[in-house]
C-alpha positions in Angstrom: 4.5 -18.4 -10.4 5.2 -16.7 -13.7 7.5 -13.7 -14.3 6.5 -11.6 -17.2 7.3 -8.1 -18.5 5.1 -5.1 -17.6 2.4 -4.3 -20.2 1.6 -0.9 -21.6 -1.5 -0.5 -19.3 0.7 -1.3 -16.2 3.2 1.3 -17.2 0.5 3.8 -17.9 -1.0 3.1 -14.5 2.4 3.6 -12.8 3.2 6.7 -14.6 -0.3 8.1 -13.7 0.5 7.6 -10.0 3.9 9.3 -10.3 2.4 12.2 -12.1 -0.2 12.5 -9.5 2.4 12.8 -6.8 1.3 9.6 -5.2 4.6 7.6 -5.4 7.3 8.7 -2.8 11.1 7.5 -2.6 13.5 7.4 0.3 16.9 8.2 -1.1 20.2 7.4 0.6 22.8 9.3 -1.4 22.4 8.1 -5.0 20.5 5.0 -4.0 16.8 4.5 -3.6 16.3 2.9 -0.3 12.6 2.4 -0.4 9.3 3.5 -2.1 5.7 3.8 -1.2 2.5 4.6 -3.2 0.0 6.4 -1.2 -3.2 7.1 -3.2 -6.8 8.1 -2.6 -7.7 5.6 -5.3 -8.5 2.1 -4.2 -7.5 -1.0 -6.1 -10.6 -2.1 -8.0 -12.6 -4.9 -6.4 -10.8 -4.8 -3.1 -13.0 -2.7 -0.9 -16.8 -2.7 -0.5 -18.9 0.4 -1.6 -19.5 1.2 2.0 -15.8 1.1 2.8 -15.2 3.3 -0.1 -17.5 5.9 1.1 -15.2 6.4 4.3 -12.4 8.8 3.7 -9.2 6.7 3.2 -5.8 6.7 1.7 -4.4 3.4 0.3 -1.1 1.9 0.2 -0.7 -0.5 -2.8 3.0 -0.6 -3.0 5.7 -0.5 -0.2 9.2 -1.8 -1.1 12.4 -1.5 0.8 15.8 -2.2 -1.1 17.4 -5.3 0.6 20.5 -3.1 1.0 18.4 -1.2 3.6 16.5 -4.0 5.2 16.5 -4.5 9.0 16.4 -0.7 9.7 12.6 -0.5 10.1 12.4 1.7 7.1 9.2 0.2 6.0 7.6 0.8 9.5 8.8 4.4 9.4 7.2 4.7 6.0 3.9 3.3 7.3 4.1 5.9 10.1 4.8 8.7 7.6 1.8 7.5 5.5 -0.4 7.6 8.8 0.6 11.2 9.3 -0.3 12.1 5.8 -3.5 10.2 6.0 -4.4 12.0 9.2 -3.6 15.5 7.8 -5.6 14.7 4.7 -8.6 14.1 6.9 -8.9 10.4 6.1 -10.5 8.0 8.5 -8.5 4.9 7.4 -5.0 3.9 6.1 -5.7 0.8 4.0 -2.7 -1.2 2.8 -3.1 -4.3 0.6 -1.0 -7.4 0.1 -1.3 -10.5 -2.1 -2.7 -13.5 -0.3 0.5 -15.3 -1.3 2.7 -12.7 0.4 2.2 -13.8 4.0 5.3 -12.0 5.0 4.0 -8.6 4.0 0.6 -9.4 5.7 2.4 -10.1 8.9 4.5 -7.1 8.5 1.3 -4.9 8.1 -0.4 -6.5 11.1 2.9 -6.2 13.2 3.0 -2.4 12.3 -0.5 -1.6 13.5 -2.8 -2.5 10.7 -5.0 -4.4 13.2 -6.4 -7.9 12.7 -9.0 -6.7 10.1 -8.2 -8.5 6.8 -10.5 -9.8 4.0 -9.4 -12.0 1.1 -10.7 -11.1 -2.2 -10.5 -13.7 -5.1 -11.9 -13.3 -8.6 -12.0 -10.6 -11.2 -10.4 -8.1 -11.4 -8.1 -9.4 -8.6 -7.0 -12.9 -8.6 -5.6 -12.9 -5.0 -5.4 -9.9 -2.7 -6.0 -9.1 0.8 -7.0 -5.7 2.2 -6.0 -4.5 5.7 -7.8 -1.8 7.4 -6.3 0.0 10.3 -3.0 1.3 11.3 -4.8 4.6 11.8 -8.3 5.3 12.5 -9.1 8.9 13.0 -12.9 8.3 13.6 
């Protein structure tokens, strides 16, 4: 594993999601308790062309501050995202997780993302897993 600083293209992508009102924060007083990115834009290379034709929203970042762990805040954010997905007319809520992040994979599966998962390796993603489910409005 290698820790490196964010690159300008990473920062530009993050700023674009903030400016598009796709990044949401849970605040507890002055502290940020959790964040989630909910976007209509899929991570490149993770979903098939057929899947991308289905109306969906994508979760590509969900974080909970360790100071707020154990309160099911992440689960409540997934429920909130499912409601937004439903009201947007989407058929699927699709979170993703790195293949090495088995804890997050288990978390998504435990919180209703079903058993559908697909591993994607190779450009542009080196290791990612998409989950489909949690909400199926079809």
